[in-house]
C-alpha positions, 0 to 999 in steps of 0.5 A: 953107538952100535952100527947097527939099529933095532929100529926107529921111533914112529910115534910117542909122548912123554907122558905115554912113551914111545912107539919104536918101529922094529927093522924087518930083520930083527926079530920080534923074539929078541925083545923082552919087557923089561930091556934097555934100550938107547934112542939116538937123539939129535942132542941127547940119548935117550935110556929107555925100558921096554914096557911093551911088545906088539905084532902089527899089519898095514892090509887087513885082507890078509887076515882072510888067507895068511901064509903058513909058517912054512912059507918062509919066502911070502913071510920075508916078502911081507915083513917089514912092509905088511906085516911088522913088530912094534914096541913100547918103550919109556925114556927114563933118563936122558943123556945130555952132553954138557954146555962146554961141550954140546956138539958131541953127544959121546963124550962129558954126558950129564945125566937129567931127567927126561922133559923132552922126546927124540924126534920122528925116525930116531934110531933105536939101539940096544943099551952099551955097557958103557951106557949102563955104566954111565947111568948106574955107575961101578962097584968100586968107584971111590966117589960114591958108595955103590954096591951091585945087586945085579945084573940086566936080565941080558947083559954081564953089566952090574948094576949098582945103588947108591948105599949112602941114599938107600940108607938114608930114608925109609925101603921096602923089599916087597913080594909074594911068599916064594919069591926069595925076600929074605935072601934078597933082605941078606944080600942088602944088608950084607952090603951095608955092612961090607960098605959101612954105610949104616947100622943095622938092627935086624928083628929076625922074626924066622931066625934067617938072618944071624945064622945059618937058614935052609936053602928051598930047593930038593937037595938040602942045603943051607947058607950062611948068615951074617954073624958067620959072614962078618964074624964080631961085627954081628951079634945075635940077642935072642928071645928064646936061648933053647931054640938058639942053642938047638939050631947049634947057633954060637955065642947068642945072648939072651934077650928079656923085656920086663913088665915096667917096659910095656907101655900103653902104645905097646898094649894098642899095637897087639890090642887086635891080637889080644881082643883088647877094646878101646874101652880097656885101653882107657881104664888101662890109663886110670891104672897107669896114673895110679901105679906108674910103670908097674901098672901091669903087675898090679893088675895080673895081682888084683882079686875081682873085690880089689878091682871093685874097690879101685874102681869106686876110688879111681871112677874106673869101669869095672868089668873092663879092667876085668876084661884087660886083666884077663886078655894080659894074661896071655902075656904070662906065656911070653918066655922073654917078659918077666916080673922084673928084670935086673939088667936092661938089656935094649942098653945093652943094644945100644951100646952095641950099636953105638959101637959100628955093631950090627944086632939080630934079634932072634925071636925062636919059637916065640915068633907069633905074631903077638910076640913079634908085635910087642917085643918089636915095638917095646925095643924100636920105640926106646931105640928111637927114644934114645936116637932123637935125644943123640940127634937134638945133641948133635943139632945143637953142639955141631959135633961131628963126634956127637953125630949119631950113626946111621941106623937101619931097622929090618922089620918083617910082616911090615903091614902088620905095624904100618896098616891105616887104622893104627900107623899113627899111632906106632913108632913105626909110622913115625920112623917112616914118615921123619924120613932121616931125621933122627938117622933112623930109617926102616927096611920093611920086608912085607908080602902084602903091601896093600896092607901098608898105609898110602900115606908110608907107602909115598915116604918109602924111598926105595922099592925093591918089587919081586913078583907080585899077582894081587891087583891091589899089590901092584897098585900100591908098589906105585903109589906116588910113583910118576909113569908108575902105570907104564911100569906094571906090565913090567912088574907083572912079567917077572919070573918068579926066582930073582928078578925084581923090579928097583925104583926110587931114590937109590938108582937113577932110574927103574931097572929090572935086574937079575939080582946076585946069588946068595952063595959061595962065590958071594960070600967069598966077594961080600966076606971079610974073610974066605968064608971056608976058613971061618969056623964056629970057635973062630966065631965064637972068640972074636964076638966074644973080644968084641963085647968085651971092648964094649964092657960086657 
């Protein structure tokens, strides 16, 4: 332990945390909300987080005649006895000696959940690099799949998350607009690709993940996309090929969907965007029962007289079906929808995922909410159905070769899919509740966590949260989190850039970190080749070879 303590524990409880009185020679301005400290108990060390900072006074008479801030002698005389500083800390983990070595608290430590508190007057120290490595591990540890996501706010020590634990449950990246959620998402997905923890399917609403994206700042600059960092391992499919070509994207593949691939569940999801009533959806079931998968094509070609005759024969409501027809005509404006699509692009995406490739689906100009929600739901539902069959086959055969590759699906504007009114009817709500039952999990990126159903939020394994201001959003982050009230002040004090609060399944305890910068240094650390040496032609040739290996 360090020779000089910061203070001593004077009171506290297991539920409310501990109060620490700082030594008189310790400046309160050295303390920060989110700072890590260690309490040395008689038997264990308590790895703790600063949650609040206070000033105290023992004699209220000093209020009537306070010393001038220039009277340093009087302040020094009063310091420690009449005036003092306290901090509130929340113990997150116990570093306890093993049963075989109970007398030595410096070696053979094991991490345990906090179920007790240290005694009165236990000394408090700054957490050391050894403490951080004991708790969070290190990136090059061969025994676990760790990825360095950043460093503590006041130390040059890596903070790692366990990617194997991260991908086995659905996770969330939250924060208000402009806090860097997209860059953080690319950072994490790059780590998943590098460490081969899972395969990724990314619905890239704003065309930021696959190829170059604009970096915020006064001076115009761009950052590399995943396809450039990992040539041959990441494939781009586009729903708007013209937009993709204008951006200079190399070797993106076109993606089309057909009307016969749209189910009523898909229409129900975008019902609010289209203004479709429940009565119209009920009549859609009658159309589907009559025409099968081609019910939308048949409906769009029907005249009013044909609709009336159909309703007389099938006991439908002509007004509701005519209204449904008018609303569905908006789908004709979507570039990627065709009446008949001879090639099954979803099967092509599945083949790429089965081969260990990572897929980015760009929307280009088709990024309006109707287009995004419809295509994302259609593709995800079919991929999930395929994974269910693969998982059932694996459970039957017990053959490791039949085990599906873990799949992480990234979606933006997640509250649109996981709102409490429709979450039980969407494939995304199903995936979020299933956890890793069928080897498919979500990575949801959203600026309005309060819009996500509480049941779904309670199932989120790891929550990575940038700055949030809205009280409802902050409440949603701590849904189902024990001791979340103590962390609210930590979240509220984050900087607007490159600071996040991480809590959940992939980290041993809640932690505030300054995230890695997504820049040239990161490219060289994470990419399979030096980014300066990767040309567009090399990316094109590598991707072409990869597709030929898949038979496309």
